[in-house]
LUMMARRO-802733 format. One line per 8 residues: number of its first residue (from 1); for each residue x, y, z of N, C-alpha, C. Coordinates in steps of 0.001 Angstrom, whole numbers, plus 500000, padded with zeros to 6 digits. Last residue first. Example, Ala and Ser with C-alpha at 12.3 -4.5 7.8 and 13.67 -1.06 7.14 Angstrom:
2) 512850:497750:507080:513670:498940:507140:512900:500030:507870 ~ 513190:494310:507800:512300:495500:507800:513200:496700:507800 $
***
This chain:
163) 048474:980350:581349:048734:981492:582254:048125:982782:581719 ~ 046267:977653:581071:047053:978675:580379:047250:979838:581324 ~ 045444:974228:580960:045667:975414:581753:046512:976368:580930 ~ 043135:971524:580254:044286:972376:579984:044282:973595:580885 ~ 042149:968056:580188:042124:969385:580794:043310:970201:580283 ~ 040195:965186:579356:041318:966068:579083:041073:967469:579648 ~ 039583:961873:580225:039085:963238:580300:040283:964178:580211 ~ 039977:959049:578083:040461:959886:579173:039820:961267:579080 $
155) 039461:955669:576995:039020:957059:577087:039683:957765:578273 ~ 041559:953414:575231:040902:953814:576473:040626:955311:576476 ~ 043032:952747:572984:041609:952991:572824:040877:953419:574083 ~ 045730:952656:573173:045037:951373:573325:043516:951521:573249 ~ 046392:955327:573017:046698:954483:571862:046004:953130:571949 ~ 043576:957090:574481:044934:956568:574502:045157:955685:573280 ~ 041575:959780:573516:041712:958329:573599:043180:957954:573566 ~ 039815:962473:575148:040854:961963:574247:040897:960445:574438 $
147) 037201:964764:575558:037658:963377:575713:038726:963075:574678 ~ 037451:968056:577008:036773:967028:576244:037392:965668:576510 ~ 038259:970073:578874:038256:970337:577428:037455:969324:576618 ~ 038228:971771:581977:037859:970570:581224:037721:970930:579751 ~ 041000:973655:583076:039621:973628:582587:039389:972349:581795 ~ 042949:974289:585997:042772:973603:584719:041287:973591:584366 ~ 043319:975356:588544:043099:976254:587412:042980:975611:586052 ~ 043451:973591:590622:044695:974241:590211:044555:975015:588899 $
139) 040957:972469:590797:041418:973305:591918:042652:974111:591535 ~ 041043:970875:588495:040164:972047:588535:040577:973013:589650 ~ 042913:968930:589340:043145:969735:588136:042312:971015:588194 ~ 041612:967874:591600:042918:968517:591737:043203:969422:590536 ~ 039342:966714:590424:039193:967795:591385:040496:968580:591542 ~ 040606:964750:588871:039726:965745:588251:039586:966957:589160 ~ 041913:963264:590847:042701:964029:589875:041843:965076:589171 ~ 039625:962238:592193:040633:962997:592925:041453:963850:591959 $
131) 038270:960751:590310:037656:961983:590796:038656:962859:591543 ~ 038743:958779:588089:039739:959404:588951:039242:960782:589397 ~ 037037:957689:586247:036805:957352:587652:037788:958024:588610 ~ 038091:958559:583809:036766:959055:584216:036492:958783:585700 ~ 041564:959369:583990:040504:958381:583896:039184:958979:584398 ~ 042987:962323:582515:042793:961365:583593:041598:960459:583307 ~ 045511:964633:581392:044311:963822:581184:044209:962805:582310 ~ 046709:967938:580877:046704:966718:581672:045448:965945:581289 $
123) 048795:970662:579787:047672:969738:579623:047850:968521:580529 ~ 049660:974092:579804:049891:972742:580318:048614:971926:580143 ~ 051375:976907:578810:050194:976092:578526:050504:974654:578940 ~ 053784:978088:579435:052559:978861:579655:051266:978108:579356 ~ 056100:976174:581371:055447:976387:580081:054131:977139:580312 ~ 057121:976034:583927:057994:975685:582807:057405:975996:581438 ~ 055205:976500:585782:056331:977442:585755:057243:977195:584553 ~ 053561:974327:585524:053067:975607:585005:054191:976635:584937 $
115) 055106:972468:586935:054908:972306:585490:054435:973605:584850 ~ 054902:973526:589576:056198:973340:588925:056037:973288:587406 ~ 052134:973355:589997:052814:974653:590040:054164:974580:589327 ~ 051760:970545:589847:051151:971428:588845:051822:972796:588830 ~ 053279:969772:592128:053600:969262:590794:053032:970190:589724 ~ 051895:971082:594174:053312:971392:593942:053736:970940:592552 ~ 049422:969780:593955:049511:971212:593677:050950:971629:593411 ~ 050237:967180:594732:049666:967432:593411:049738:968899:593019 $
107) 051117:967599:597403:052039:967127:596371:051510:967460:594978 ~ 049390:968257:599468:049906:969326:598625:050842:968892:597523 ~ 050159:966365:602436:049210:966987:601507:049929:968014:600659 ~ 052047:963352:602896:051844:964789:603107:050821:965288:602100 ~ 051861:960683:602245:052325:961017:603590:052188:962504:603919 ~ 051396:959665:599730:050283:959726:600663:050676:960115:602078 ~ 053075:959676:597650:053296:958617:598634:052181:958607:599673 ~ 051479:960347:594538:051908:960785:595866:052108:959564:596758 $
99) 051869:960907:591098:051659:959961:592192:052225:960537:593483 ~ 051048:961427:587790:051262:962098:589074:050928:961095:590176 ~ 051123:960662:585001:051472:959751:586101:051851:960458:587400 ~ 051962:963667:583221:051469:962292:583277:051886:961645:584593 ~ 051528:966719:581652:051802:966061:582929:051178:964671:582889 ~ 052927:968529:579025:051968:967502:579417:052437:966832:580709 ~ 053039:971815:577666:053639:970755:578454:052546:969767:578840 ~ 052783:973222:574374:052247:972893:575695:053103:971822:576362 $
91) 052605:975805:572000:053389:974729:572591:052843:974476:573989 ~ 049359:976564:570634:050559:976891:571393:051322:975631:571778 ~ 046839:976275:569663:047880:976682:568728:049192:977016:569421 ~ 044917:975678:571590:045374:974615:570704:046508:975011:569771 ~ 043512:976130:574269:044730:976751:573756:045405:975763:572816 ~ 041335:974566:574792:041162:976014:574885:042327:976740:574234 ~ 040406:971812:572816:041417:972447:573643:041149:973945:573659 ~ 036958:970815:572899:038158:971248:572183:039147:971808:573195 $
83) 034322:968366:572714:034913:969598:573209:036108:969976:572359 ~ 033931:965747:571875:032981:966352:572816:033554:967606:573480 ~ 037398:964823:571427:035968:964727:571128:035151:965389:572228 ~ 040444:965393:569846:039685:965531:571080:038209:965573:570699 ~ 043490:964475:568559:042042:964396:568347:041374:964469:569712 ~ 045978:964872:569652:045696:965448:568336:044210:965435:567999 ~ 046658:963597:571935:045947:964863:572092:045599:965504:570745 ~ 048241:961456:571406:046833:961171:571699:046012:962443:571915 $
75) 050752:962619:571142:050053:962144:569942:048567:961910:570203 ~ 051823:965453:572655:051197:964161:572949:050369:963723:571749 ~ 054906:967183:573201:053614:967021:572531:053102:965613:572749 ~ 057226:967497:574651:057321:966879:573322:055995:966817:572573 ~ 057532:968266:577167:057194:969343:576239:057125:968811:574812 ~ 056496:966395:580044:057144:966502:578741:056659:967730:577980 ~ 056796:964706:583066:056419:965963:582419:057207:966085:581120 ~ 055745:962460:585546:056417:962626:584260:055899:963915:583638 $
67) 056334:962108:589110:055514:962374:587927:056397:962432:586694 ~ 056016:961677:592678:056743:961523:591421:055782:961766:590262 ~ 056542:962272:596214:055751:962183:594989:056641:962041:593769 ~ 058274:962327:598286:056856:962253:598627:055962:962151:597400 ~ 061494:961819:599583:060618:961674:598410:059157:961475:598826 ~ 062955:964232:601627:062266:962941:601636:061349:962861:600414 ~ 063959:966800:601755:064835:965741:601269:064215:964355:601217 ~ 061726:968302:602484:062856:968177:603420:063752:966999:603051 $
59) 060044:966595:600126:059830:967547:601207:060919:967292:602234 ~ 060144:966187:596565:060637:965910:597904:060200:967001:598876 ~ 059395:964575:593620:058990:965669:594495:059413:965291:595915 ~ 061042:963781:590676:060766:963371:592041:060451:964632:592849 ~ 060472:963029:587206:060732:963935:588322:060358:963302:589656 ~ 061392:962606:583849:060963:961959:585084:061397:962813:586269 ~ 062508:963493:581515:061101:963796:581747:060539:963172:583030 ~ 064896:962902:580225:064864:964032:581140:063457:964441:581509 $
51) 065056:960605:578785:064575:961787:578052:064554:963036:578941 ~ 065805:958863:580793:066732:959091:579682:066342:960319:578877 ~ 063446:958878:582336:064680:959463:582870:065660:959780:581759 ~ 061712:957475:580637:061415:958859:580998:062671:959567:581504 ~ 063041:954997:580716:062929:955737:579450:062629:957204:579711 ~ 062627:954353:583425:063994:954555:582921:063991:955302:581591 ~ 059848:954069:583397:060464:955110:584215:061890:955396:583756 ~ 059537:951854:581718:058961:953150:581331:059606:954286:582117 $
43) 060871:949885:583278:061343:950220:581923:060822:951591:581479 ~ 059340:949740:585703:060732:950192:585699:061200:950635:584313 ~ 055918:950900:585713:056977:949911:585526:058353:950537:585360 ~ 053590:952275:586336:054152:952392:585005:055294:951424:584726 ~ 052038:949096:586488:052135:950367:585793:052652:951443:586731 ~ 051444:946640:587527:052844:946885:587168:053049:948220:586451 ~ 048631:946663:588003:049584:946442:589104:051048:946749:588773 ~ 047259:949489:586088:047457:948058:586333:048535:947872:587408 $
35) 045299:952220:586695:046682:951759:586634:046738:950286:586990 ~ 042429:952174:586596:043225:953102:585781:044661:952619:585620 ~ 040801:950553:588219:041302:950015:586947:042221:950933:586160 ~ 039648:951600:590563:040469:950389:590657:041158:949965:589361 ~ 038591:954001:591965:039301:954023:590688:040231:952806:590619 ~ 037527:954450:594526:036634:954134:593401:037287:954242:592029 ~ 039626:954670:596380:038806:955836:596036:038090:955641:594701 ~ 041173:952442:596637:040351:952808:597791:039397:953962:597488 $
27) 042563:952536:594230:041613:951440:594477:040654:951788:595614 ~ 044161:954792:594737:043175:954816:593651:042123:953721:593861 ~ 045803:953837:596809:044915:954971:597043:043808:955001:595991 ~ 047203:951856:595387:046358:951490:596531:045348:952589:596836 ~ 048560:953502:593567:047599:952501:593069:046656:952063:594191 ~ 050175:954947:595371:049165:955643:594564:048124:954670:594013 ~ 051839:952950:596366:050960:953676:597284:049837:954375:596521 ~ 053151:952274:593963:052354:951266:594689:051362:951952:595627 $
19) 054455:954700:593458:053404:954258:592532:052547:953157:593164 ~ 056249:954618:595618:055259:955702:595538:054132:955302:594592 ~ 057770:952401:594890:056994:952352:596134:055917:953446:596133 ~ 058958:953401:592585:058065:952242:592469:057194:952107:593727 ~ 060501:955403:593797:059460:955751:592831:058460:954613:592678 ~ 062294:953911:595324:061344:954785:596015:060216:955198:595072 ~ 063685:952508:593225:062958:951803:594293:061929:952680:594995 ~ 064709:954723:591516:063702:953749:591080:062988:953042:592232 $
11) 066770:956427:592109:065473:956724:592709:064412:955671:592391 ~ 068887:955703:590548:068985:955379:591977:067657:955615:592700 ~ 068210:956849:588072:068009:955406:588289:068107:954995:589756 ~ 066597:959962:589024:067734:959194:588524:067449:957705:588737 ~ 064513:962813:588331:064736:961505:588944:065932:960831:588280 ~ 064966:966277:588820:064949:965144:587897:065227:963850:588670 ~ 062994:967709:591522:064234:967490:590777:064051:966351:589790 ~ 061491:969950:593682:061294:969002:592593:062580:968930:591804 $
3) 060529:970487:597027:061499:970687:595956:061244:969601:594919 ~ 058191:972119:599190:058553:971020:598299:059685:971443:597367 ~ 057650:972912:602523:058170:973352:601237:058608:972138:600430 $
***
C-alpha cells in the first residue's frame, strides 16, 4: 500500500536520490537525454514545495517515489500539434517529473491514481524516447493527444485522462 504526502525541505536528500535513480533507469532504457544530470535540482523542488505541488510517495513509511502535480495550468499546453486535447475546455491537473526509486513496482500507477482522484481531467507529457512513461500513461487510461513544445523548444508527447 502506498501513501502520498506533500514533500517538505527535510525530504530533499531522499528526493534527489530518487531522481538520481530515475535518471540512471532512463539511461539504461534508451532515454539518456530527457533529464540532465542536475534535473530537476534543489531550487526547482523547493519552489514546488512552496507552491504545495511537490509530493513524496511512500510504502510503509519508506520513500519510494516523488513527483510534481499542479492545477495551475501549463503554458506549454496551450498549443498542441498533430492532434488535440480530448478534454480542452475543463480545468485539468498536470503531472510532472514522476520518479521511482526503483525498489518496488507500482509507484507510477499509485501516482496517477492519486492525481486522478484530485481532478477529473489530468494531463502528462513525456519525451519521445521515454517508452516506459508512454506505456505507463496508456496502461493507466491516458490517451495520446499530440505534440507540445517546452519553453526551450524541446518536443514532448502529450496525453490526457478524463474520468
